[in-house]
Backbone as CSV, one residue per row, in Angstrom:
resi,resn,N_x,N_y,N_z,CA_x,CA_y,CA_z,C_x,C_y,C_z
1,MET,115.030,85.995,-195.272,115.922,85.422,-196.288,115.134,85.231,-197.588
2,SER,115.711,85.661,-198.717,115.023,85.529,-199.990,114.952,84.067,-200.403
3,ASP,113.972,83.752,-201.283,113.818,82.375,-201.761,115.072,81.921,-202.498
4,MET,115.698,82.844,-203.247,116.894,82.508,-204.012,118.047,82.146,-203.065
5,MET,118.223,82.952,-202.009,119.291,82.689,-201.046,119.057,81.363,-200.326
6,GLN,117.817,81.094,-199.958,117.493,79.837,-199.289,117.766,78.648,-200.194
7,LYS,117.440,78.792,-201.480,117.673,77.713,-202.436,119.168,77.432,-202.575
8,ILE,119.983,78.501,-202.622,121.437,78.327,-202.739,121.989,77.614,-201.509
9,GLN,121.513,78.011,-200.330,121.979,77.369,-199.108,121.607,75.898,-199.070
10,GLU,120.410,75.561,-199.539,119.970,74.171,-199.557,120.824,73.347,-200.505
11,GLU,121.150,73.932,-201.675,121.927,73.204,-202.667,123.361,72.964,-202.209
12,THR,123.914,73.910,-201.428,125.298,73.780,-200.984,125.408,73.134,-199.607
13,SER,124.287,72.828,-198.970,124.314,72.217,-197.652,124.950,70.838,-197.723
14,ILE,125.713,70.503,-196.676,126.351,69.197,-196.618,125.315,68.081,-196.642
15,SER,124.140,68.337,-196.089,123.102,67.301,-196.047,122.606,66.941,-197.439
16,ASN,122.754,67.857,-198.396,122.339,67.592,-199.773,123.486,67.156,-200.672
17,ARG,124.712,67.274,-200.178,125.870,66.973,-201.013,126.588,65.699,-200.613
18,ALA,126.201,65.131,-199.464,126.916,63.952,-198.983,126.040,63.167,-198.020
19,MET,126.499,61.992,-197.657,125.854,61.171,-196.638,126.942,60.504,-195.812
20,LYS,126.529,59.930,-194.690,127.481,59.224,-193.837,127.389,57.722,-194.096
21,PHE,128.528,57.052,-193.948,128.552,55.593,-193.989,129.293,55.096,-192.757
22,ARG,128.746,54.057,-192.149,129.391,53.417,-191.008,129.870,52.026,-191.421
23,LEU,131.059,51.675,-190.961,131.610,50.351,-191.256,132.231,49.785,-189.986
24,SER,131.816,48.593,-189.608,132.473,47.852,-188.534,132.657,46.422,-189.021
25,ARG,133.691,45.785,-188.578,133.997,44.443,-189.069,134.667,43.638,-187.968
26,GLY,134.568,42.345,-188.091,135.197,41.458,-187.134,136.287,40.634,-187.787
27,GLY,136.953,39.853,-186.985,138.016,38.988,-187.493,138.421,38.009,-186.413
28,THR,139.193,37.034,-186.798,139.622,36.042,-185.832,140.799,36.545,-185.017
29,GLN,141.052,35.900,-183.912,142.205,36.226,-183.075,143.480,35.928,-183.844
30,LYS,144.402,36.883,-183.868,145.622,36.720,-184.652,146.755,36.057,-183.875
31,ARG,146.708,36.193,-182.555,147.768,35.616,-181.730,147.153,34.884,-180.553
32,ILE,147.850,33.864,-180.068,147.404,33.077,-178.922,148.540,32.987,-177.914
33,ARG,148.196,33.089,-176.659,149.213,32.939,-175.626,149.545,31.461,-175.481
34,ASP,150.795,31.105,-175.698,151.242,29.713,-175.643,151.724,29.413,-174.221
35,LYS,150.799,28.976,-173.368,151.126,28.767,-171.955,152.060,27.576,-171.745
36,ASP,151.953,26.550,-172.614,152.852,25.401,-172.484,154.296,25.810,-172.744
37,ALA,154.508,26.527,-173.858,155.854,27.003,-174.173,156.321,28.012,-173.132
38,GLU,155.390,28.797,-172.638,155.708,29.800,-171.628,156.242,29.146,-170.351
39,ALA,155.596,28.042,-169.953,156.031,27.335,-168.748,157.438,26.778,-168.918
40,LEU,157.743,26.264,-170.111,159.076,25.727,-170.377,160.138,26.825,-170.346
41,VAL,159.782,27.978,-170.914,160.719,29.103,-170.931,160.979,29.599,-169.514
42,LYS,159.899,29.719,-168.729,160.055,30.169,-167.343,160.937,29.214,-166.545
43,GLN,160.732,27.909,-166.809,161.516,26.900,-166.094,162.984,26.971,-166.493
44,ALA,163.223,27.155,-167.793,164.602,27.176,-168.279,165.347,28.438,-167.835
45,LEU,164.630,29.587,-167.815,165.283,30.862,-167.496,165.104,31.283,-166.053
46,GLY,164.157,30.618,-165.382,163.885,31.020,-164.011,163.307,32.414,-163.910
47,ASP,162.581,32.830,-164.937,162.007,34.173,-164.992,160.493,34.058,-165.142
48,GLU,159.752,34.380,-164.087,158.299,34.260,-164.113,157.633,35.355,-164.946
49,GLY,158.397,36.322,-165.366,157.820,37.413,-166.157,157.734,37.123,-167.647
50,GLN,158.204,35.960,-168.084,158.206,35.623,-169.504,156.784,35.352,-170.006
51,ILE,156.447,35.925,-171.157,155.168,35.676,-171.825,155.463,35.251,-173.257
52,VAL,154.863,34.153,-173.684,155.090,33.628,-175.030,153.757,33.620,-175.785
53,SER,153.762,34.192,-176.966,152.562,34.166,-177.806,152.935,33.683,-179.189
54,ARG,151.950,33.095,-179.879,152.178,32.559,-181.227,151.162,33.166,-182.193
55,GLU,151.617,33.380,-183.406,150.739,33.911,-184.447,149.927,32.782,-185.061
56,LEU,148.631,33.028,-185.255,147.738,32.042,-185.869,147.477,32.404,-187.326
57,PHE,147.247,31.401,-188.127,146.844,31.570,-189.528,147.758,32.549,-190.271
58,LYS,149.064,32.347,-190.201,150.015,33.232,-190.872,150.350,32.765,-192.284
59,ASP,149.881,31.566,-192.660,150.113,31.042,-194.011,149.217,31.793,-194.991
60,LYS,149.799,32.428,-195.991,149.035,33.232,-196.946,148.031,32.405,-197.754
61,GLY,148.227,31.090,-197.802,147.283,30.244,-198.526,146.074,29.862,-197.701
62,ASN,146.096,30.184,-196.420,144.991,29.825,-195.541,143.808,30.758,-195.764
63,LEU,142.603,30.221,-195.780,141.406,31.013,-196.045,141.181,32.079,-194.971
64,VAL,141.531,31.783,-193.732,141.352,32.767,-192.669,142.297,33.951,-192.885
65,TYR,143.534,33.659,-193.249,144.493,34.719,-193.577,143.950,35.574,-194.724
66,GLN,143.393,34.926,-195.750,142.857,35.647,-196.897,141.659,36.502,-196.505
67,TYR,140.834,35.990,-195.602,139.676,36.759,-195.136,140.148,38.032,-194.427
68,GLN,141.111,37.876,-193.548,141.599,39.029,-192.795,142.301,40.036,-193.700
69,THR,143.036,39.543,-194.682,143.708,40.433,-195.626,142.699,41.216,-196.445
70,LEU,141.658,40.530,-196.937,140.631,41.191,-197.729,139.858,42.200,-196.878
71,GLY,139.611,41.854,-195.614,138.941,42.789,-194.724,139.748,44.056,-194.515
72,ASN,141.061,43.905,-194.409,141.941,45.071,-194.273,141.933,45.919,-195.535
73,GLU,141.897,45.259,-196.693,141.833,45.986,-197.964,140.531,46.768,-198.062
74,MET,139.434,46.142,-197.634,138.137,46.812,-197.666,138.150,48.057,-196.788
75,TYR,138.694,47.920,-195.576,138.728,49.060,-194.662,139.595,50.186,-195.224
76,ALA,140.740,49.834,-195.798,141.631,50.843,-196.378,140.932,51.578,-197.514
77,TYR,140.186,50.840,-198.350,139.448,51.472,-199.441,138.365,52.393,-198.883
78,HIS,137.654,51.933,-197.854,136.606,52.726,-197.221,137.155,54.065,-196.732
79,VAL,138.289,54.040,-196.066,138.886,55.266,-195.532,139.391,56.166,-196.658
80,LYS,139.996,55.547,-197.663,140.537,56.324,-198.781,139.442,57.011,-199.578
81,SER,138.275,56.387,-199.661,137.202,56.881,-200.522,136.219,57.796,-199.808
82,THR,136.426,58.029,-198.514,135.522,58.862,-197.736,136.314,59.872,-196.928
83,LEU,135.590,60.720,-196.224,136.212,61.764,-195.418,135.777,61.615,-193.956
84,PRO,136.576,62.105,-193.018,136.204,61.960,-191.608,134.980,62.790,-191.253
85,PHE,134.228,62.312,-190.273,133.057,63.042,-189.797,133.146,63.146,-188.278
86,GLY,133.657,64.267,-187.804,133.750,64.470,-186.369,134.587,63.400,-185.695
87,ASP,134.166,63.024,-184.481,134.933,62.048,-183.716,134.198,60.726,-183.559
88,ASP,133.137,60.506,-184.366,132.481,59.204,-184.298,133.067,58.292,-185.370
89,SER,132.517,57.111,-185.508,133.108,56.122,-186.411,132.585,56.219,-187.835
90,SER,131.712,57.175,-188.097,131.165,57.292,-189.442,132.103,58.100,-190.331
91,ARG,131.894,57.971,-191.629,132.686,58.685,-192.619,131.737,59.368,-193.595
92,VAL,132.194,60.450,-194.210,131.372,61.209,-195.142,131.684,60.786,-196.573
93,LEU,130.636,60.519,-197.321,130.787,60.176,-198.736,130.097,61.240,-199.588
94,PRO,130.846,62.008,-200.382,130.224,62.961,-201.301,129.336,62.235,-202.310
95,ASN,128.228,62.866,-202.676,127.270,62.217,-203.566,127.894,61.763,-204.885
96,MET,128.838,62.559,-205.405,129.392,62.247,-206.719,130.212,60.946,-206.709
97,ALA,130.597,60.474,-205.532,131.377,59.233,-205.442,130.521,58.035,-205.049
98,TYR,129.213,58.247,-204.911,128.334,57.217,-204.349,128.365,55.904,-205.130
99,PHE,128.150,55.956,-206.427,127.987,54.717,-207.199,129.275,53.900,-207.254
100,ASP,130.389,54.566,-207.458,131.659,53.845,-207.508,131.983,53.235,-206.148
101,TYR,131.780,54.011,-205.098,132.079,53.547,-203.739,131.202,52.365,-203.341
102,THR,129.900,52.498,-203.507,129.000,51.427,-203.072,129.193,50.164,-203.906
103,SER,129.536,50.328,-205.185,129.789,49.151,-206.029,131.001,48.376,-205.535
104,LYS,132.088,49.087,-205.249,133.311,48.409,-204.800,133.158,47.841,-203.397
105,MET,132.487,48.580,-202.517,132.267,48.064,-201.165,131.371,46.831,-201.211
106,GLY,130.361,46.856,-202.062,129.500,45.687,-202.213,130.273,44.474,-202.692
107,SER,131.235,44.704,-203.586,132.067,43.612,-204.084,132.935,43.040,-202.965
108,PHE,133.533,43.914,-202.154,134.333,43.461,-201.011,133.492,42.575,-200.084
109,ILE,132.313,43.053,-199.743,131.460,42.341,-198.788,131.011,41.004,-199.352
110,SER,130.712,40.971,-200.640,130.316,39.716,-201.281,131.449,38.697,-201.235
111,ARG,132.659,39.144,-201.534,133.814,38.234,-201.509,134.115,37.751,-200.093
112,LEU,133.958,38.645,-199.116,134.157,38.241,-197.728,133.117,37.208,-197.307
113,ASP,131.885,37.383,-197.752,130.834,36.423,-197.418,131.134,35.053,-198.030
114,GLN,131.641,35.040,-199.250,132.009,33.779,-199.903,133.143,33.092,-199.143
115,LEU,134.134,33.876,-198.719,135.240,33.304,-197.947,134.744,32.754,-196.610
116,LYS,133.820,33.470,-195.987,133.276,33.000,-194.711,132.573,31.653,-194.881
117,GLN,131.821,31.505,-195.963,131.151,30.232,-196.219,132.163,29.106,-196.426
118,GLN,133.258,29.414,-197.123,134.305,28.403,-197.327,134.973,28.037,-195.994
119,ILE,135.225,29.065,-195.181,135.829,28.811,-193.870,134.907,27.942,-193.027
120,ASN,133.628,28.220,-193.098,132.630,27.439,-192.356,132.689,25.962,-192.738
121,SER,132.721,25.702,-194.032,132.683,24.316,-194.498,134.000,23.574,-194.261
122,GLN,135.102,24.336,-194.081,136.418,23.694,-193.954,137.078,23.945,-192.595
123,TRP,136.340,24.450,-191.617,136.947,24.889,-190.366,137.821,23.829,-189.691
124,PRO,137.352,22.609,-189.462,138.215,21.621,-188.797,139.525,21.379,-189.545
125,THR,139.441,21.334,-190.881,140.641,21.123,-191.688,141.582,22.313,-191.603
126,LEU,141.026,23.527,-191.633,141.845,24.741,-191.552,142.604,24.795,-190.229
127,VAL,141.923,24.445,-189.149,142.558,24.456,-187.836,143.654,23.398,-187.768
128,ALA,143.333,22.175,-188.207,144.316,21.088,-188.156,145.545,21.416,-188.992
129,THR,145.327,22.024,-190.143,146.446,22.398,-191.014,147.309,23.469,-190.363
130,ASP,146.670,24.426,-189.691,147.436,25.488,-189.059,148.206,24.969,-187.856
131,VAL,147.612,24.030,-187.112,148.311,23.418,-185.983,149.570,22.706,-186.476
132,ALA,149.422,21.929,-187.558,150.564,21.197,-188.112,151.635,22.155,-188.609
133,SER,151.211,23.247,-189.247,152.159,24.237,-189.768,152.925,24.904,-188.637
134,ARG,152.215,25.263,-187.569,152.876,25.901,-186.428,153.866,24.959,-185.755
135,ASN,153.465,23.704,-185.602,154.356,22.738,-184.958,155.582,22.451,-185.818
136,SER,155.390,22.426,-187.117,156.538,22.220,-188.012,157.534,23.368,-187.879
137,ALA,156.998,24.591,-187.797,157.868,25.760,-187.660,158.595,25.732,-186.316
138,LEU,157.891,25.340,-185.262,158.518,25.244,-183.941,159.607,24.177,-183.923
139,PHE,159.324,23.053,-184.575,160.305,21.957,-184.645,161.561,22.420,-185.372
140,ALA,161.357,23.153,-186.467,162.500,23.636,-187.253,163.360,24.608,-186.452
141,GLN,162.732,25.280,-185.477,163.469,26.225,-184.633,164.039,25.565,-183.380
142,GLY,163.816,24.243,-183.277,164.295,23.529,-182.111,163.489,23.810,-180.859
143,LYS,162.240,24.203,-181.031,161.373,24.527,-179.904,160.325,23.437,-179.710
144,PRO,159.762,23.308,-178.510,158.723,22.296,-178.270,157.507,22.529,-179.161
145,GLN,156.911,21.447,-179.651,155.745,21.533,-180.535,154.482,21.648,-179.671
146,THR,154.167,22.869,-179.292,153.101,23.105,-178.320,151.774,23.533,-178.953
147,ALA,151.717,23.704,-180.260,150.460,24.103,-180.905,149.431,22.985,-180.786
148,LYS,148.184,23.364,-180.512,147.126,22.356,-180.351,145.785,22.943,-180.772
149,ILE,144.826,22.075,-181.048,143.513,22.487,-181.531,142.799,23.374,-180.521
150,GLU,143.054,23.147,-179.233,142.385,23.933,-178.195,142.770,25.414,-178.226
151,ASP,143.804,25.756,-178.997,144.202,27.161,-179.116,143.186,27.969,-179.917
152,TYR,142.326,27.274,-180.656,141.469,27.934,-181.638,140.015,28.004,-181.164
153,PRO,139.293,29.031,-181.626,137.863,29.093,-181.310,137.089,28.013,-182.061
154,THR,135.892,27.709,-181.589,135.022,26.797,-182.326,134.439,27.542,-183.514
155,TRP,133.829,26.778,-184.442,133.219,27.489,-185.563,132.065,28.378,-185.099
156,GLN,131.330,27.946,-184.076,130.239,28.770,-183.573,130.768,30.123,-183.088
157,GLN,131.935,30.104,-182.455,132.548,31.361,-182.020,133.036,32.181,-183.207
158,MET,133.630,31.497,-184.181,134.117,32.190,-185.368,132.975,32.806,-186.165
159,ASP,131.840,32.138,-186.181,130.694,32.621,-186.950,130.264,34.003,-186.466
160,THR,130.374,34.247,-185.161,129.987,35.554,-184.628,131.098,36.588,-184.793
161,ARG,132.321,36.115,-185.018,133.450,37.044,-185.146,133.643,37.550,-186.567
162,LEU,133.275,36.742,-187.541,133.459,37.135,-188.946,132.192,37.829,-189.431
163,TYR,132.191,39.131,-189.354,131.002,39.890,-189.750,131.417,41.226,-190.361
164,VAL,130.511,41.802,-191.134,130.685,43.155,-191.670,129.360,43.886,-191.494
165,ASN,129.389,45.011,-190.805,128.227,45.886,-190.688,128.543,47.176,-191.436
166,TRP,127.749,47.470,-192.436,128.014,48.635,-193.305,126.681,49.234,-193.721
167,TYR,126.473,50.480,-193.393,125.183,51.073,-193.733,125.293,52.599,-193.815
168,PRO,124.400,53.221,-194.580,124.425,54.674,-194.744,123.521,55.365,-193.729
169,GLU,123.782,56.643,-193.526,122.933,57.496,-192.702,122.876,58.875,-193.352
170,PRO,121.735,59.536,-193.275,121.695,60.922,-193.760,122.443,61.832,-192.808
171,ILE,122.876,62.964,-193.296,123.498,63.973,-192.443,122.418,64.966,-192.040
172,SER,122.117,65.002,-190.773,121.026,65.851,-190.286,121.475,67.293,-190.115
173,THR,120.564,68.216,-190.345,120.785,69.626,-190.045,119.946,69.977,-188.823
174,SER,120.105,71.189,-188.334,119.372,71.589,-187.130,117.869,71.634,-187.366
175,GLY,117.453,71.673,-188.628,116.023,71.704,-188.925,115.394,70.334,-189.068
176,ASP,116.174,69.284,-188.899,115.670,67.925,-189.116,115.137,67.268,-187.844
177,PHE,115.273,67.915,-186.711,114.890,67.266,-185.468,113.366,67.239,-185.291
178,ARG,112.909,66.289,-184.498,111.481,66.075,-184.295,110.820,67.274,-183.628
179,PHE,111.567,67.948,-182.761,111.062,69.135,-182.092,111.938,70.323,-182.474
180,GLN,111.342,71.487,-182.488,112.102,72.683,-182.825,113.103,72.988,-181.724
181,LEU,114.367,73.111,-182.124,115.413,73.355,-181.140,115.406,74.815,-180.702
182,PRO,115.793,75.083,-179.456,115.977,76.472,-179.034,117.033,77.140,-179.903
183,PRO,116.925,78.428,-180.135,117.867,79.120,-181.034,119.334,78.880,-180.697
184,GLU,119.679,78.913,-179.387,121.087,78.740,-179.021,121.562,77.310,-179.299
185,MET,120.680,76.323,-179.106,121.051,74.941,-179.378,121.163,74.704,-180.881
186,SER,120.262,75.309,-181.629,120.310,75.201,-183.085,121.595,75.803,-183.627
187,ALA,121.994,76.947,-183.063,123.229,77.595,-183.505,124.436,76.732,-183.181
188,GLN,124.426,76.094,-182.013,125.531,75.209,-181.636,125.636,74.028,-182.584
189,TYR,124.489,73.473,-182.939,124.494,72.326,-183.846,124.999,72.734,-185.230
190,ASP,124.543,73.890,-185.710,124.996,74.362,-187.025,126.501,74.619,-187.015
191,LYS,127.010,75.156,-185.889,128.455,75.397,-185.786,129.215,74.072,-185.788
192,MET,128.682,73.067,-185.087,129.320,71.747,-185.075,129.386,71.186,-186.482
193,LEU,128.295,71.338,-187.238,128.263,70.805,-188.598,129.248,71.547,-189.496
194,GLU,129.374,72.848,-189.294,130.347,73.628,-190.063,131.771,73.158,-189.763
195,ASP,132.036,72.890,-188.494,133.364,72.412,-188.102,133.662,71.052,-188.725
196,VAL,132.653,70.184,-188.780,132.814,68.858,-189.373,133.137,68.988,-190.858
197,VAL,132.405,69.858,-191.542,132.644,70.060,-192.972,134.047,70.622,-193.200
198,ASP,134.458,71.567,-192.334,135.790,72.150,-192.471,136.871,71.099,-192.257
199,MET,136.684,70.237,-191.247,137.673,69.199,-190.974,137.750,68.209,-192.137
200,ALA,136.583,67.822,-192.661,136.565,66.893,-193.792,137.231,67.502,-195.016
201,SER,137.004,68.808,-195.221,137.623,69.479,-196.363,139.133,69.559,-196.199
202,ARG,139.590,69.825,-194.975,141.028,69.893,-194.726,141.704,68.540,-194.945
203,ASP,140.945,67.488,-194.776,141.505,66.158,-194.995,142.007,66.015,-196.430
204,ARG,141.348,66.696,-197.367,141.794,66.617,-198.765,143.171,67.249,-198.934
205,PHE,143.426,68.323,-198.194,144.759,68.940,-198.266,145.809,68.005,-197.673
206,SER,145.433,67.316,-196.595,146.366,66.354,-195.993,146.692,65.237,-196.975
207,ARG,145.712,64.829,-197.756,145.932,63.761,-198.730,146.873,64.208,-199.840
208,MET,146.878,65.488,-200.153,147.829,66.001,-201.135,149.205,66.161,-200.517
209,LEU,149.236,66.611,-199.266,150.504,66.877,-198.595,151.335,65.605,-198.408
210,LYS,150.689,64.507,-198.062,151.422,63.287,-197.737,152.301,62.797,-198.889
211,PRO,151.777,62.614,-200.129,152.660,62.150,-201.209,153.675,63.205,-201.646
212,VAL,153.320,64.494,-201.480,154.282,65.548,-201.806,155.488,65.452,-200.866
213,SER,155.221,65.333,-199.559,156.311,65.234,-198.581,157.123,63.959,-198.774
214,ALA,156.438,62.856,-199.115,157.137,61.589,-199.326,158.091,61.678,-200.517
215,PHE,157.652,62.362,-201.567,158.498,62.480,-202.758,159.696,63.392,-202.468
216,ILE,159.471,64.467,-201.717,160.577,65.352,-201.341,161.624,64.580,-200.538
217,ASP,161.142,63.768,-199.600,162.060,62.963,-198.793,162.874,62.020,-199.667
218,LYS,162.209,61.410,-200.667,162.918,60.518,-201.577,163.968,61.286,-202.384
219,LEU,163.589,62.467,-202.867,164.523,63.265,-203.663,165.697,63.738,-202.821
220,ASN,165.484,63.945,-201.543,166.588,64.348,-200.663,167.593,63.216,-200.455
221,ARG,167.069,61.991,-200.464,167.933,60.835,-200.187,168.532,60.215,-201.443
222,TYR,167.898,60.450,-202.595,168.357,59.794,-203.824,169.524,60.565,-204.441
223,THR,170.610,59.873,-204.722,171.798,60.510,-205.298,172.114,60.015,-206.703
224,GLY,171.419,58.973,-207.147,171.678,58.436,-208.474,172.824,57.451,-208.524
225,GLU,173.326,57.074,-207.343,174.434,56.122,-207.324,173.988,54.746,-207.810
226,LYS,174.926,53.970,-208.276,174.639,52.646,-208.815,173.981,51.765,-207.752
227,ASN,172.980,51.029,-208.187,172.228,50.092,-207.344,171.276,50.774,-206.352
228,GLN,171.221,52.120,-206.363,170.263,52.802,-205.502,168.871,52.718,-206.144
229,LYS,167.900,52.321,-205.370,166.573,52.064,-205.934,165.802,53.361,-206.172
230,TRP,165.064,53.343,-207.268,164.180,54.462,-207.612,162.786,53.888,-207.856
231,TYR,161.776,54.492,-207.244,160.419,53.960,-207.370,159.538,54.941,-208.148
232,ASP,159.006,54.464,-209.276,158.103,55.300,-210.072,156.800,55.577,-209.328
233,SER,156.517,54.805,-208.272,155.257,54.971,-207.550,155.132,56.358,-206.933
234,PHE,156.252,57.018,-206.640,156.179,58.371,-206.093,155.512,59.308,-207.090
235,ILE,155.833,59.144,-208.350,155.222,59.951,-209.399,153.768,59.547,-209.602
236,ASP,153.519,58.241,-209.603,152.146,57.746,-209.789,151.227,58.240,-208.679
237,ASN,151.728,58.268,-207.444,150.908,58.708,-206.318,150.488,60.165,-206.454
238,LEU,151.384,60.992,-206.945,151.042,62.397,-207.162,150.100,62.551,-208.342
239,ASN,150.342,61.790,-209.385,149.511,61.885,-210.579,148.070,61.446,-210.306
240,SER,147.901,60.461,-209.438,146.562,59.942,-209.155,145.716,60.925,-208.351
241,LEU,146.334,61.930,-207.737,145.573,62.906,-206.958,144.555,63.648,-207.826
242,SER,144.858,63.803,-209.113,143.965,64.560,-209.997,142.613,63.893,-210.174
243,THR,142.539,62.578,-209.914,141.250,61.887,-209.992,140.681,61.592,-208.603
244,GLU,141.543,61.374,-207.629,141.068,61.021,-206.283,140.488,62.210,-205.530
245,ILE,141.153,63.353,-205.570,140.734,64.500,-204.770,139.426,65.126,-205.250
246,PRO,139.230,65.351,-206.563,137.952,65.936,-206.995,136.742,65.078,-206.630
247,ALA,136.917,63.756,-206.557,135.791,62.879,-206.205,135.358,63.073,-204.762
248,LEU,136.192,63.722,-203.955,135.872,63.960,-202.547,135.451,65.409,-202.312
249,ASN,134.854,66.008,-203.314,134.462,67.412,-203.235,133.266,67.582,-202.306
250,ILE,133.548,67.984,-201.082,132.491,68.180,-200.105,132.262,69.666,-199.819
251,LYS,133.232,70.462,-200.202,133.144,71.907,-199.975,133.891,72.597,-201.107
252,ASP,133.209,73.458,-201.811,133.831,74.152,-202.935,134.944,75.058,-202.427
253,ASP,136.154,74.705,-202.768,137.314,75.474,-202.332,138.242,75.629,-203.531
254,PRO,138.358,76.835,-204.066,139.212,77.033,-205.252,140.670,76.681,-205.011
255,SER,141.104,76.687,-203.737,142.493,76.349,-203.440,142.821,74.919,-203.849
256,ILE,141.827,74.032,-203.723,142.025,72.634,-204.118,142.426,72.555,-205.578
257,ASP,141.684,73.229,-206.432,141.964,73.195,-207.869,143.325,73.807,-208.175
258,LEU,143.676,74.859,-207.461,144.969,75.509,-207.698,146.126,74.592,-207.322
259,PHE,146.003,73.930,-206.188,147.061,73.009,-205.758,147.182,71.826,-206.718
260,LEU,146.042,71.270,-207.130,146.074,70.142,-208.061,146.699,70.545,-209.392
261,ALA,146.395,71.768,-209.837,146.968,72.252,-211.100,148.484,72.398,-210.980
262,GLU,148.951,72.863,-209.804,150.392,73.020,-209.602,151.082,71.658,-209.553
263,ILE,150.467,70.707,-208.862,151.040,69.355,-208.805,151.130,68.768,-210.211
264,LYS,150.070,68.957,-210.981,150.064,68.425,-212.349,151.167,69.054,-213.186
265,SER,151.350,70.358,-213.061,152.371,71.031,-213.875,153.776,70.576,-213.491
266,ILE,153.956,70.225,-212.225,155.280,69.765,-211.768,155.575,68.357,-212.257
267,ILE,154.596,67.501,-212.168,154.837,66.066,-212.357,154.488,65.549,-213.757
268,GLN,153.623,66.271,-214.459,153.137,65.772,-215.752,154.252,65.439,-216.749
269,PRO,155.320,66.240,-216.839,156.372,65.912,-217.823,157.055,64.568,-217.580
270,TYR,156.886,63.998,-216.359,157.614,62.786,-216.018,156.708,61.564,-215.821
271,VAL,155.418,61.759,-216.037,154.487,60.645,-215.821,154.806,59.475,-216.734
272,PHE,155.097,59.772,-217.995,155.368,58.708,-218.963,156.861,58.509,-219.222
273,GLN,157.696,59.282,-218.555,159.145,59.089,-218.680,159.817,59.351,-217.326
274,PRO,159.484,58.524,-216.333,160.036,58.714,-214.986,161.551,58.552,-214.912
275,ASP,162.139,57.887,-215.891,163.591,57.685,-215.878,164.359,58.997,-215.998
276,VAL,163.679,60.043,-216.515,164.350,61.342,-216.624,164.769,61.826,-215.244
277,LEU,163.852,61.708,-214.274,164.179,62.113,-212.906,165.203,61.183,-212.276
278,LYS,165.117,59.938,-212.633,166.062,58.963,-212.093,167.490,59.271,-212.529
279,GLU,167.648,59.750,-213.760,168.978,59.913,-214.338,169.480,61.355,-214.367
280,ASP,168.579,62.334,-214.229,168.968,63.739,-214.390,168.909,64.458,-213.040
281,SER,170.042,64.738,-212.453,170.086,65.386,-211.137,169.538,66.806,-211.176
282,ALA,169.748,67.506,-212.292,169.238,68.878,-212.408,167.711,68.883,-212.413
283,ALA,167.133,67.916,-213.122,165.675,67.815,-213.155,165.128,67.485,-211.771
284,ARG,165.834,66.614,-211.047,165.399,66.271,-209.690,165.425,67.491,-208.780
285,GLU,166.467,68.290,-208.878,166.574,69.479,-208.039,165.474,70.484,-208.354
286,GLN,165.158,70.609,-209.621,164.098,71.549,-210.017,162.741,71.095,-209.471
287,VAL,162.454,69.804,-209.623,161.192,69.262,-209.118,161.132,69.383,-207.601
288,LYS,162.237,69.096,-206.939,162.256,69.167,-205.471,161.999,70.589,-204.992
289,ALA,162.589,71.575,-205.645,162.402,72.967,-205.236,160.934,73.379,-205.369
290,ARG,160.311,72.970,-206.456,158.902,73.331,-206.669,157.997,72.591,-205.680
291,LEU,158.325,71.338,-205.411,157.517,70.578,-204.458,157.672,71.126,-203.041
292,GLN,158.870,71.580,-202.685,159.090,72.142,-201.354,158.291,73.434,-201.171
293,ALA,158.217,74.234,-202.217,157.413,75.457,-202.141,155.937,75.114,-201.975
294,LEU,155.512,74.097,-202.710,154.120,73.646,-202.620,153.836,73.054,-201.246
295,GLU,154.787,72.291,-200.720,154.619,71.677,-199.401,154.403,72.741,-198.333
296,GLY,155.170,73.809,-198.402,155.022,74.880,-197.431,153.635,75.492,-197.446
297,GLN,153.059,75.633,-198.627,151.708,76.178,-198.745,150.664,75.192,-198.233
298,LEU,150.828,73.909,-198.582,149.853,72.895,-198.179,149.780,72.747,-196.673
299,LYS,150.907,72.911,-196.002,150.925,72.752,-194.555,150.022,73.767,-193.856
300,GLY,149.780,74.879,-194.529,148.894,75.884,-193.943,147.435,75.529,-194.056
301,TYR,147.112,74.548,-194.899,145.726,74.142,-195.100,145.407,72.785,-194.477
302,ALA,146.407,71.924,-194.396,146.166,70.545,-193.979,145.860,70.463,-192.492
303,LEU,145.350,69.291,-192.098,145.024,69.063,-190.695,146.279,69.049,-189.833
C-alpha cells in the first residue's frame, strides 16, 4: 500500500473521526406497591389478584421530580447528539460535534449534581410533603389515606441511586490490540467496525425520514376546517435537519447532502410564513407530493 493511500485511510478511519461515549444514570423509584390499599381492595372485591400501586413524587414542584425530568432531558439530548454503536450501550460522537456536545452534557451533569445536593439537604421534608400530597389526593378520591414515610427509601439509599456515569472511549481498530491478531480475526474485526459505521450512518437517514413521514401524516389528516389545529413545529423539525444532520457526519455520503438539499427546497418557502400551508390546500398538496417522493427514497437508506 502506498504512503498516500495509507494516509487517506487513516484520515477517513472512524477511529480518527469519532469517539465513543457511555452514559448510565440512576433515579428514584417512581411507583410503590400500596399493600394497605391493596388489602382493602381485595377485601372489598373478594379478588386476591388485585395489585395496587401509587406514583411517587408526581408534583412538578418537587425536587425529585425535577431531578428525574432533567435526567430524562439529558438522556434524550445524548441520544439525539450521537449515533448508535453496535449493540452495546455506547454511542458514537463525531469529532466535529465534540465541543458543543461535551459542553451541554457537562451543564446537564452540573445541574443534576446541584439538585442532588438540594435533595440531600431536604430529604425528610421532601418525603413528608409527598406523603401529605398523596394522602390528600387519596382523600379527594374517597380512598383510604395509606401513604406513609416507610414507602420511601432512606437518604443513604437515595444517595446511591442518584448518579450519572459519563465517559469517553477511543474507537479501536484491529491494529490497536496489544498482540497482533491472526489475519482472519483481524478481518472479522474490521468487518464488524465497517458494519458499525454503516449502521451509524444509516441512523442519519432514519432521522430525516421520521419528520418527513410525520409531516406527510399531518398533511393527510389536515383539511383546513375551522378549529382544526395546525402545528408549525412540523416545518421547524424539517428545517432543523440542515444543522443537526451535518454535525453527525461520520461517513462521507453524498446522498445525505442531496436529501438535505431536497428537504430545504421543499420547506424553505414556508419557514417564515407557515400560514401559507395552513390556508392554501393547493400548496399543501404540492408539498405532500414532493415529501412522499422523498419519503420513498429515504426508506431505501434508513434503518
